[in-house]
N, C-alpha and C positions, 0 to 999 in steps of 0.2 A: 256449416255446423249449426247455425242459429235455429234452423228448422228441423234438426234431427230430434227424434224422440229421446227422452232422457228419463231414466228410472233410478230411484234410490229409496231404500227403507220402505218398500211397498207402495210408493207413489209413482205413478206412471204418467209422465208429462208428455204432451204432444210436441213440445219444442223447449228451447232453453231460455225462454223469456219469462221473467218473474215480475209481477206487479208488486213492487216494494211497498211495505206498509205505509199508508198515507192517510192522514186525518181527513175525514169526510164531512164532518159537521152535519150529519144526516140522521143521527139518532134523535129521539125526542128529549125533552128537558130532563127526564129521569133516566135516560140511557137505554131506553127500549128500542129495539129494531123497528124501523118505519118502512113503509112501501118505497119511499124515496131511496133508502139505503139498499133495499133488495133490488130495485131497478138499476142502481149503479153497478152492482155486481153482475147482474144479468147482462148489462151492456158490455162489461169487461169480458165476460165469458164468451159472448157472441163475437167480440172483437178479436179473439184468437189467442189470448194469453195462455201460457202453459201452466203457471201456478199463480194464484192470487193470495196475497197476505193482507188481511184486513188492517184498517187503521187501528191504532193502539186502543186496546180494550182494557178497561179499568178493573184491576184485581182487588182494590181496597179503597173505600171512600177517602182515606187520607192521602191518596195519590192523584187526585184529579188535577189535571193541568189545563183543561179547556172545556168550554160548555158543549153540550150536545155530543158528549163522548159516549161511544158504545160501552155498555157496562157488562161485566161478567162476575161481579163480586157477590152475587146471590143466586140461588136456584130459581128465583122468580124470572130471571132473564133467559132461561133455557128454552122455553117455548118459542119466543121470538127469534132467538138465534137459530133454532132448528128450522124455522121457516126460511131463513136466509140460506142455510146450507142446502136445504131441499131444492130451492129454486136454482141454485148453481148446479147441483148434481143432475137435475132434470135436463140441463143443457150440456151435460158431460164435462163440467168444469171441475177443477181441483182447487180447494180453498183451505187455507190455514188461517189461524187467528193469532194476532200478536198480543201478548200479555204484558201489561205495563203498570208500573207505579212511578209517578212523577218525581218523587223525592223532593229535593230542594227546589226544583223547577215547577212545583205546584204553587197555586196562588191562594192566599188566605181568603179572598172573596169567594172562592169556590169550595172552601173548606170550613164554612161556617165561622170564619174569622180566626180559625186556629192557625198556628205556625206550621209551615211545611216541615216534614221530617227529613232527616239526612243522616249519613254516618257521623258527620261532625258539623259543628256550627261554623260553617264557612260562608261568609257574606257573598251573595251573588250580585256582581256589579251590573249585570244586564237587567235583572228584575228589580234590583234595589231592595232585596228581601234577605233577612237573616233567618235561616232555618234553625230548627231545634235538633240537637243530637238525640238519636234514638236510644232508648233503654234496651237492655238485653231482651226483656219481655216483648217489647214492640218489634224487635227484629224477628224473633221467632213467630210472632203473629203474622207478619208480612210474608215470611216463608210459607207458612200454612196457607195464606191467602193465594199465593201463586199456585200451590198444589191443588187447592180447591177449584181454582179457575181452570186449571188443566183438566180436572175431572169433568167439570161442566162442559168444557169444549168438546171432549170426546162424546159425551152423552148427546150434545147438540148436533153432532154429525160432522164437525170439522175434520178434515183429513190429516191435520197436523197442528202443532202449536209452535209459536216462536217467542222466545224470551227477549224482551227489549232490553238489551244491555249496551245501548249506544246513546249518543247525543245528550249525555249528561243526566239521564234519568236514573232512578234509584240504584238498579243493579250496576250500572256503569259507575255510579258514584262510589260504590264500595270498592271497585277495582282501581279507581284512580287515586294516586298519591296526592293529587291536588285537592280532592274533596273528602278523602278518607284520612283523617289524622288521628285516629284512635290508637290506643295502646292496650288492646285486649284481644280476645279471640278473633275479633272482626277486623282488626287493622293494626298497623305498626310496622309491617314489612310486607314484601311481595307475597309470601306464603299466607299470611293471615288475611290480606286483602282478598285472597281467592276464596275464603271460606263462605262468604255470603252466596255468590253464584253457585258454588259447589253444593251448599245445603238446599238452595232453591231447586237445582236440577234433581238432586236425589229425592227430595220430597215430591216433586212432580212425577218423576219416574215411578215412584211407589204407587201413586194414584192411578196412572194411566196404563201401567204395564210395560213390558219390554218390547212389545210389538207396535207401539204407537210412536210416530216420529216427533221428536222434540228438536227444534232448531234454535239458534240464537242469532241475533243481530248485535254486533259488537263493534266498538271503536278499535281501529288499528292505531289511531293517534287521536288524543283529545284536542290537538291543535291549540294548546294553551300552555304557557310556561309552567312547568312543574306537574304536568299531566301525564297520563298513560302514553307510552311510546311503543313503537313497532315491535321491538324484540320481546318485551314482556307480554304484549298482546298476543303474539304468536304462541308463546309458551302457555298462556291461558287457554287458547283454543286447543292446543295439543292435549292438555290435561282434561279438558271437557270431552274431547274425543275418546280418551282412555276410559272415561266414565260411561260412555255410551251415546254421546251427542250424535245427532244424525246429519246435521249440516250447519254451516256458519255463513252469515252474510256480513260482508266487510264494509264498514263505513267509517266516519270520523267526525269529531267536533262535538260541541255542546252550545248551549245558549250564549255563553261568554266568548265563544269563538267567532261570534257574529256571522258573517257571510261565508266563512270557510266551509261550513257544513253543506250548505246548498248554494254553490257558487253561482252568481248571476251572470248574464250576458255571455253565454256559451254560444259563440257564433261561428266557430271554425273547428274542424276535426282535431287540431292540435291542442285545443282547450278542453277536449272531452276526456272522460275516464280518468279523472284526477286522483283516484285512489288505486290505479292499476298496479303501481309498484308494490303497494301493500297486498293486493290480491296475489301477486307473484310470490311474495314472501309466505303468505298463508298456504298457498298451493304447494310450495316446496317442502312443507313439513306435515301436511295433513293428508289423510286418505279419504276423508269424507268430502262431500261436495262443497265447493266454495262459490257463493253468490257474490257478485260485485256490483255495487251501486255507485253513483257519482258522476252525473253529467254526461251520460252517453246519449247521443242524439242521432248518429248516423249508423246505418247498417254496416258500412265498411269498418268502422271502428269496433263495433261489437264483434264482428267476425274476427278481426285482428286480435282482440283480447282472448277470444276462445282459441284461436289457432296457436297463439304464443303460450298457452297454458297459464294465463293469469287469472282465470276463473273457469268454472264449469257452467255457470248460469249467469245471465245478464239481468240485473234488476233495474227497473224503471219506475220513477215516481211521477215527477212533473209532466213528462210528455204524455202520459196516459190520462192526466186530468184534461188536457186539451183534446187528445185523440184516443178514446178508449178502444178504437178499432185499429190502432197503429200496427199491431202484429199482422193483421190481415193485409194491411197496406204494404208492409215490408215484404210479405210473401208474394204480393202481386207486382213487386218491382220498385216500390218507392224507396228512395235512398235515405232521406232524412226526415226527422220529426219536424212538425211545424212549431213546436215549443221554442221560444226565444229566451227562456230562462230569465224572464222579467221578475219572477218571484211574487207577482201580484196575487197568485193563488195562495200564498202563504200569509197574506194579510187577513187572518181569520176574523178579527174583530169587525171588519167592514163588510164581510160577506155573509149572506144568509146561509149559503152552503159553499163548500170549497169547490171552486170552478175556475176556468181560465177567463181572466178578465178581458183578454183580447177578443173574446167571442161575444162579449155582452153587448 
């Protein structure tokens, strides 16, 4: 099944392999597209991936989490982004862009010294930072920023957009009872915690029209005590599907979950696909495609996930950093990725660009 064509919402993919959004550290200091970034996506396209989702693109300056982050919070970025999509399309690739606000996981040093924004002022033990609770005005400003970013993405030629609502970033924070402790329209119970992603989706849809694919990456489990859990996560996905969402990518964890989000040392098939039970739960309730990420390294496991109906599409992140041509190698008969899940590629501060340190 892995190399069967797959189509949804006007996207025609040559296989079921997805490059999950992965930080590249290849934009310039101001967030503009560089030749290095374009070359990365050209390599991935030539490498045979069915769908590429770019590393998190910044929708508002208050949500910066990392340096050299691709930006889409102003029209001045459209020209460079169009160069990126044109390069991919010339090679017959399909590319989406992930839209992100870092929320409480943003860093004051990247925000001009300002405090990170969050639904509630909940101390982050991993970053040792106390964020500031957002005002109602600020919340609507960020909703508008997501919508404007989606409009720019379509103008720039991206084939789809993905809302980043996983891994403890802002949209995820509004959904999580651990990080959202408000008692107003935006939080206080399950219904009100849904309002922020609902309003983000509706605002984006208004900007891009009914015929443009909007996807979401979301946590099935925050992997922290008091966080979002599977049953509520599935219900959120069902409600978004009812609004018109086109696909969901299933993941889990946040900064405070430590190594549970990107588990290290995956050295045998029984350690792979650590979110597959969640994928099965999402698939049982949804009619839109489900993408599953989380430690898949061998073709046999990926085929098994597809055959058992635990996902429609297989998302890969770390393996493609080491082998951007891994899909072609799988097609030619290779069984497993070379990635050993050492997580050295995630030590962003020590790397000039995100790359496999085993190949240095």
